C-alpha positions, 0 to 999 in steps of 0.5 A, a space after each residue: 548819117 552814116 560813116 565808112 572808113 576807107 582801108 588804106 586811105 591816109 595822108 601817105 596814100 592820097 598824096 602818093 604818085 600812084 595814089 590812083 590805085 586806091 580809087 577802087 577802094 574809095 568807090 567800093 566804100 561809096 557803093 556800100 554807103 549807097 546800099 545802106 541808104 545814103 542819099 549823098 556821098 561826101 568826105 572830110 579831106 579836101 584832097 579827095 577831089 582826086 576821087 570825085 569823078 570816079 565815085 560820081 561815075 559809080 553811084 546814083 546819088 550826088 557826090 561832093 568829096 571836097 570843099 574845093 568843089 565850092 571854089 568855082 561857085 564862090 569865085 563866080 559870085 565875087 566882083 571882078 576886082 576881088 579874089 578868092 582865098 583858099 587855105 589848105 592843109 599843105 599848099 605843096 600837095 595841092 596840084 593844078 590837076 586838083 584845081 581843074 578837077 574842082 571845076 576852076 578855070 585853068 586861067 583863073 590867075 590872080 583871082 585865086 590866092 592859096 595859103 598853106 598851114 604845113 609850116 605853122 607851129 601847132 596845126 602843122 605839127 598836130 594835123 599835117 605831120 601828126 606829131 604830139 597831142 591835139 591843141 585846139 586853141 593853138 590850131 585855131 590861132 594858127 588858122 586865124 593868123 594865116 587868114 589874117 596874114 593872107 588878107 593883109 598880103 592880098 586885101 582884095 580877097 573877098 571870100 575865104 574857102 577852107 579846104 581841110 576837113 579839120 578846119 570847120 571848128 575854127 571857121 567862126 574865129 576866122 570869120 570874126 578876124 577877117 570880117 569876110 565870108 568863110 566857107 568849108 566842107 560843112 557849108 557844102 553839105 548844109 547847102 545840099 541837105 537844105 534842098 533835100 529836106 525842105 521846110 514849109 514856107 512860113 513867110 519872109 523874116 
């Protein structure tokens, strides 16, 4: 596994109205990773979906920069009477263009339910606004409370997708609290790696 820091890519630049100007720098980072032997390119920030197509066009390995790419797959698996819940770091920053870029249908309507964490007391301060120290327990509580509240509001939610790359450590707690399937960007990476490095078949367990 190799990591690459993208100079200038931060919360401010990724949400800026002219954020596309940083696309060439993101593409260059991906090209460098491929030159170093990377067999896939991913990113921990779900809002990096805005760079998905540009990076995909530039490299010759699979690219999945956002857990939002899982959304169409998960939504298609759900029964017709169930909805997909997505918990994001900041709901106000999630645009319709991002959802379309992930492959979701523009007319998905009530089949998609989104909740943001920007107003939560701990995660919102520590992660979204970068204020104070990291409080793991408090961040987990905020995420669990948000998920449970969303499920109470919409009991038809059949699966949850965590957009933010900072949320996987809390996915277990969310799944235990909601008792429905929970996915994040590590789910996407593990899915692909499972196909890339197959193991000998030893029978059904």
